[in-house]
C-alpha positions in Angstrom: 0.0 0.0 0.0 1.4 3.4 -1.0 -0.3 5.4 1.9 2.1 5.8 4.8 0.8 9.0 6.5 -2.8 10.3 6.6 -4.1 13.7 7.7 -7.6 13.2 9.2 -9.6 16.3 8.2 -12.3 15.9 10.9 -13.0 15.7 14.6 -15.0 13.7 17.1 -15.6 10.0 17.1 -15.1 9.5 13.4 -11.6 11.0 13.6 -10.8 8.6 16.5 -12.2 5.7 14.5 -10.1 6.6 11.4 -6.9 7.1 13.4 -7.3 3.7 15.1 -7.7 1.8 11.7 -4.7 3.7 10.3 -2.5 2.7 13.3 -3.6 -1.0 12.9 -2.3 -0.7 9.3 1.0 0.9 10.4 0.0 4.2 8.9 1.0 7.5 10.7 -1.7 10.0 11.4 -2.0 13.8 11.6 -4.8 15.2 13.7 -6.0 18.7 13.0 -8.1 20.5 15.5 -9.7 23.8 16.4 -8.8 25.7 19.5 -12.0 24.3 21.1 -10.9 20.7 20.4 -7.4 20.8 21.9 -8.3 18.2 24.6 -10.3 15.9 22.3 -9.3 12.2 22.2 -8.5 12.2 18.5 -5.8 14.8 19.2 -4.3 12.7 22.0 -3.9 9.5 20.0 -2.6 10.8 16.7 1.1 10.8 15.8 1.1 14.5 15.0 -1.4 17.3 16.0 -1.9 20.7 14.5 -4.2 23.5 15.5 -5.8 25.0 12.4 -7.9 27.8 13.7 -10.6 29.1 16.1 -13.7 27.1 17.1 -16.1 28.1 14.3 -15.8 25.4 11.6 -15.6 27.9 8.8 -12.4 29.2 10.4 -10.9 25.7 11.1 -12.3 22.4 9.8 -13.6 24.0 6.6 -10.5 25.9 5.7 -9.3 24.0 2.7 -6.1 25.9 2.2 -5.0 25.4 5.8 -5.6 21.7 5.6 -3.7 21.3 2.4 -0.8 23.4 3.9 -0.6 21.1 6.9 -0.7 18.0 4.7 2.1 19.3 2.6 4.2 20.4 5.5 4.0 17.0 7.2 4.4 15.1 3.9 1.0 13.4 4.2 0.3 10.9 1.4 -3.5 11.2 1.8 -6.3 13.0 3.5 -9.3 11.2 5.0 -12.3 13.5 5.3 -14.5 11.3 7.5 -18.2 12.5 7.2 -19.5 16.0 7.3 -17.4 19.1 6.8 -15.5 18.6 3.5 -16.3 14.9 3.0 -18.5 15.6 0.0 -16.8 18.7 -1.2 -15.9 18.1 -4.8 -13.6 21.1 -5.0 -11.6 19.9 -2.0 -11.2 16.5 -3.5 -10.0 18.1 -6.7 -7.5 20.3 -4.9 -6.1 17.3 -3.1 -5.5 15.7 -6.5 -3.9 18.8 -7.9 -1.5 18.8 -4.9 -0.6 15.1 -5.3 -2.4 14.2 -2.2 -4.7 11.2 -2.2 -8.3 11.9 -1.3 -9.6 8.9 0.6 -13.0 8.9 -1.1 -14.5 9.0 -4.5 -13.4 11.1 -7.4 -14.4 14.8 -7.5 -16.7 14.2 -10.5 -18.7 11.5 -8.6 -19.0 13.8 -5.6 -20.4 16.5 -7.9 -22.7 14.1 -9.7 -24.2 12.4 -6.7 -24.2 15.6 -4.6 -26.8 17.1 -6.9 -29.9 15.1 -6.1 -31.6 16.0 -9.4 -28.6 14.8 -11.4 -28.3 11.7 -9.2 -32.0 10.9 -9.8 -31.5 11.3 -13.5 -28.4 9.0 -13.4 -30.3 6.3 -11.5 -33.2 6.4 -13.9 -30.8 6.1 -16.9 -29.3 2.9 -15.6 -32.7 1.4 -14.7 -32.9 2.0 -11.0 -36.4 3.1 -10.0 -37.0 6.6 -8.7 -40.1 8.3 -7.2 -42.2 10.3 -9.7 -41.3 14.0 -9.4 -42.6 17.4 -10.5 -39.7 18.9 -12.5 -41.4 22.3 -13.2 -41.7 23.8 -9.7 -42.9 27.1 -11.1 -45.8 25.4 -12.9 -47.0 23.5 -9.8 -46.8 26.7 -7.7 -49.0 28.6 -10.1 -51.4 25.9 -11.3 -54.4 24.5 -9.6 -53.7 21.3 -7.8 -56.1 18.8 -6.5 -56.2 17.2 -3.0 -55.5 13.8 -4.6 -52.0 15.1 -5.8 -51.0 15.3 -2.1 -49.0 14.8 0.0 -45.9 16.0 -1.8 -42.3 16.2 -0.6 -40.1 19.2 -1.3 -36.3 18.5 -1.3 -33.2 20.6 -1.7 -31.2 19.6 -4.7 -27.9 19.9 -2.7 -27.0 18.8 0.7 -29.0 16.7 3.2 -29.8 16.2 6.8 -33.3 17.3 6.3 -32.4 20.9 5.4 -34.7 22.3 2.8 -37.1 19.4 3.1 -40.9 19.9 3.6 -43.9 17.6 3.5 -46.9 19.4 2.0 -50.3 18.0 2.8 -52.6 20.4 0.9 -52.6 22.8 -2.0 -53.0 25.8 0.3 -49.6 25.1 1.9 -47.6 24.5 -1.3 -46.5 28.0 -2.3 -45.3 29.0 1.2 -43.6 25.6 1.7 -41.7 26.0 -1.6 -40.4 29.4 -0.6 -39.4 28.2 2.9 -37.6 25.2 1.5 -35.7 27.4 -1.0 -34.7 29.8 1.7 -33.5 27.1 4.0 -31.6 25.3 1.3 -29.9 28.5 0.2 -28.9 29.2 3.8 -27.6 25.7 4.4 -25.9 24.9 1.1 -25.7 28.1 -0.9 -28.0 26.6 -3.4 -31.8 27.3 -3.4 -32.6 24.6 -6.1 -35.3 22.2 -5.1 -37.5 19.5 -6.6 -40.8 18.0 -5.6 -41.8 14.4 -5.6 -44.7 12.2 -4.4 -44.5 11.6 -0.7 -44.8 8.0 0.4 -46.8 7.6 3.5 -45.7 4.3 4.8 -42.0 4.4 3.9 -38.9 2.7 5.3 -35.4 4.2 4.8 -33.1 1.3 3.7 -29.6 1.8 2.4 -27.0 -0.5 0.9 -23.2 -0.1 1.6 -21.0 -0.5 -1.5 -17.3 -0.3 -2.1 -15.6 -0.3 -5.5 -11.9 -0.5 -6.4 -10.0 0.5 -9.5 -9.7 -3.1 -10.7 -13.3 -3.5 -11.6 -14.4 -5.1 -8.3 -17.7 -3.8 -6.8 -19.2 -5.3 -3.7 -22.1 -4.7 -1.3 -22.0 -5.2 2.4 -25.7 -5.7 3.0 -28.4 -3.2 3.9 -29.1 -1.0 6.9 -32.6 0.1 8.2 -32.4 3.8 9.2 -36.1 4.4 9.6 -36.1 5.6 13.2 -35.8 9.3 12.6 -36.7 12.6 14.0 -37.0 15.5 11.6 -35.2 13.5 9.0 -32.2 12.8 11.3 -31.4 9.2 12.0 -31.4 8.1 15.7 -31.2 4.3 15.6 -29.9 2.1 12.8 -29.8 -1.6 12.4 -28.9 -4.5 10.0 -30.3 -6.6 8.6 -33.6 -4.9 7.8 -36.2 -7.0 9.6 -39.3 -6.4 7.4 -38.1 -6.9 3.8 -38.3 -10.2 1.9 -35.2 -11.9 0.6 -36.5 -11.2 -2.9 -36.7 -7.4 -2.3 -33.4 -7.5 -0.4 -31.5 -8.9 -3.4 -33.2 -6.5 -5.7 -31.8 -3.6 -3.5 -28.4 -5.2 -3.7 -28.7 -5.6 -7.5 -29.7 -2.0 -8.1 -27.0 -0.7 -5.7 -24.3 -2.6 -7.5 -25.7 -1.6 -10.9 -25.6 2.1 -10.1 -22.1 1.9 -8.6 -20.8 -0.1 -11.6 -22.5 1.9 -14.4 -21.1 5.2 -13.0 -17.6 3.8 -12.6 -17.7 4.8 -9.0 -14.6 4.4 -6.8 -14.2 3.9 -3.0 -17.0 3.5 -0.4 -20.5 4.8 -0.8 -24.0 4.3 0.3 -27.1 3.9 -2.0 -30.2 5.1 -0.1 -33.6 3.8 -0.9 -37.2 4.4 0.2 -39.2 1.2 0.5 -42.9 1.5 0.1 -44.1 -1.0 2.6 -47.6 -1.2 1.3 -46.6 -1.9 -2.3 -43.3 -3.8 -1.5 -41.4 -1.6 -4.0 -38.3 0.5 -3.6 -37.1 3.8 -5.0 -33.6 5.4 -5.2 -33.3 8.5 -3.0 -29.6 9.5 -3.2 -26.0 8.3 -2.9 -23.8 9.4 -0.1 -20.2 9.6 -1.4 -18.5 9.1 2.0 -18.4 6.8 5.0 -21.7 6.9 7.0 -22.2 7.5 10.7 -23.9 4.2 10.9 -21.2 2.1 9.2 -20.3 0.2 12.3 -23.4 -2.0 12.3 -22.3 -3.2 8.8 -18.8 -3.9 10.1 -20.3 -5.8 13.1 -22.2 -8.3 10.9 -19.7 -8.7 8.1 -16.3 -8.4 9.9 -15.1 -6.0 7.1 -13.3 -2.8 8.3 -14.7 -0.2 5.8 -12.1 2.4 6.6 -9.3 -0.1 5.9 -11.0 -1.0 2.6 -11.2 2.8 1.8 -7.4 3.1 2.4 -6.6 0.1 0.2 -8.8 1.3 -2.7 -7.4 4.8 -2.5 -3.9 3.3 -2.7 -4.8 1.6 -5.9 -5.0 -1.9 -4.4 -7.8 -4.4 -4.9 -10.4 -4.9 -2.2 -9.3 -7.5 0.3 -12.6 -9.4 0.0 -14.8 -10.6 -2.8 -18.6 -10.7 -2.7 -18.6 -14.5 -2.3 -16.5 -14.2 0.8 -18.8 -11.8 2.6 -21.1 -13.4 5.1 -23.7 -11.5 7.1 -24.0 -13.0 10.5 -26.2 -12.0 13.4 -28.0 -8.7 14.0 -26.5 -5.3 14.9 -28.1 -2.1 16.2 -26.5 1.4 16.7 -27.7 4.1 19.0 -26.4 7.7 18.4 -25.9 9.3 21.8 -26.3 13.1 21.6 -25.7 15.7 24.3 -29.3 17.0 24.0 -32.3 17.4 26.3 -35.3 15.5 24.9 -37.6 17.2 27.4 -36.6 20.6 26.1 -37.1 20.3 22.4 -33.7 18.5 22.0 -31.8 21.6 23.0 -28.0 21.1 23.0 -26.6 20.3 26.4 -22.9 21.3 26.4 -20.8 21.2 29.5 -18.3 19.2 31.5 -18.7 15.4 31.8 -18.4 14.6 35.4 -18.5 10.8 35.1 -17.9 8.8 32.0 -18.0 5.0 32.2 -18.1 3.2 28.9 -19.7 -0.3 28.9 -17.9 -3.2 27.4 -18.4 -6.9 26.7 -18.8 -9.4 23.9 -20.6 -7.9 21.0 -20.4 -4.3 22.3 -18.7 -1.4 20.6 -18.6 2.2 21.8 -17.1 4.9 19.5 -16.5 8.2 21.2 -14.0 11.1 21.6 -15.0 11.9 25.2 -13.8 10.9 28.7 -14.4 12.0 32.3 -13.6 15.7 32.8 -13.9 16.4 29.1 -15.9 19.6 28.2 -18.5 19.3 25.4 -18.4 22.6 23.4 -21.4 24.1 21.7 -19.8 24.7 18.3 -20.4 21.4 16.6 -22.7 18.5 16.2 -24.0 17.3 19.6 -23.2 13.6 19.1 -20.9 12.4 21.9 -20.7 8.8 20.9 -22.2 5.8 19.3 -23.2 2.6 21.0 -23.2 -0.5 18.7 -24.1 -4.0 19.7 -24.4 -7.4 18.0 -26.6 -10.3 18.9 -27.4 -13.6 17.2 -30.9 -12.4 16.7 -32.7 -9.0 16.6 -34.3 -9.7 20.0 -30.9 -10.4 21.6 -29.4 -7.3 20.0 -32.3 -5.1 21.4 -31.8 -6.5 24.9 -28.1 -6.1 24.7 -28.4 -2.5 23.5 -30.8 -1.7 26.4 -28.4 -3.2 28.9 -25.5 -1.4 27.4 -27.2 2.0 27.4 -28.3 1.5 31.0 -24.6 1.0 32.0 -23.3 3.9 29.9 -22.7 6.5 32.7 -22.4 10.0 31.3 -23.1 12.4 34.1 -23.1 16.2 33.9 -25.1 16.5 30.7 -28.5 15.7 29.4 -28.4 13.0 26.8 -30.7 11.2 24.4 -30.1 7.8 26.2 -33.5 7.9 28.0 -35.3 8.5 24.6 -33.5 5.6 23.0 -34.4 3.3 25.9 -38.1 4.2 25.4 -37.8 3.4 21.7 -36.2 0.0 22.4 -38.8 -0.9 25.0 -41.7 0.0 22.7 -43.7 -3.0 21.4 -44.2 -1.6 17.9 -40.4 -1.2 17.6 -39.8 -4.7 18.8 -42.2 -6.0 16.2 -40.6 -3.9 13.4 -43.9 -2.0 12.9 -42.5 1.4 12.2 -41.6 3.8 9.4 -39.8 7.1 8.9 -42.6 9.1 10.5 -43.4 6.6 13.3 -41.4 8.3 16.0 -42.9 11.7 15.4 -46.4 10.3 15.3 -46.0 8.1 18.4 -46.3 9.3 22.0 -42.7 8.4 22.8 -41.4 12.0 22.3 -44.0 13.6 24.5 -44.0 10.9 27.2 -40.3 10.4 27.4 -39.0 11.3 30.8 -35.4 12.2 31.3 -33.4 10.3 33.9 -30.0 10.8 35.3 -27.4 8.7 33.4 
């Protein structure tokens, strides 16, 4: 492998996770950090550490020129962007290439193509992957008379994600104002006010397929993940395998994910996201994430494949270490994203000093974090303080193991989402797999959830 030194252009648990895989491969690491992250765990465990600016991300983690200068000064072979920040910035990937630095991710043109949801939809349709019917002429639908049977509709931002610029419209009276609100939010979040409108699927599940492709013509999938437990389009709990789909539909998802990856000549790791219409047992392409995902550990737990290491091999020009025939999906894995937020107070961020931090451990338990006792959670970034991932032989065993693990995750001094996650795991509908992307918001779990001291 040609990569000997990697600059990790990120922070938090994903930076820690990347650094650990690099060290296992004998690769040196450079941690960059803002002034607010000086004491973060990823800074402590890296071989080199460099402060790149003040706390605001646009003055530190998003400063492309600073990251490239550090990479060149320390003779880094490659940059791993993790997720968020510059992970899906095509211009940054291009600048890395121009400076003879390997970008551990897809090519810039693929980031551009799949980063534009409209272009990605068109690409999927061209290769025969089903998409949800859309209204291409937004101006027309705003000004024309629509009927109640046309609704509900879903407005989406053409760029970005995370629920920004997304609106569900239930009636014609709300359409025009919702379009304007979505455009404004998309412009503020992504600098692009472009939107599109598609039919809203009422009973939908969010299912995604992990793919990896190398430069030798090998494309593999690592199974699917069910990410339907969401609040305001933000994932809270993810699991694999998906409990409700048939094997026939499962293999169709795999087939379409491989087809889209192969036909676009995609390189490195990516995730093909689908909406599955439970009532009709059909699926539709949503988007492709051209990076490693927050929820990737559940896939690693059931396959035994280290996705970061595969990213490194592919970026070096090597072949994937495994073939599709060698991949076996065993057991069931669930991930809980633990955020420093107060569920009783509209999920307000809860920064502060962690007084007590005891991380659970045991067979089939994995905790990814950048925190420790005495660490101060700062208010400048995403509120996630860690991820708890478990594996059981069955889904029931995995649910019970995750409940036990969360109950023994002592994180005192902050409000967290752990009580909410326990309420979800103890809910009978969740246990039966009877949920969709709107289930949590329509249930009484959010209103009835009572915070407890962790």
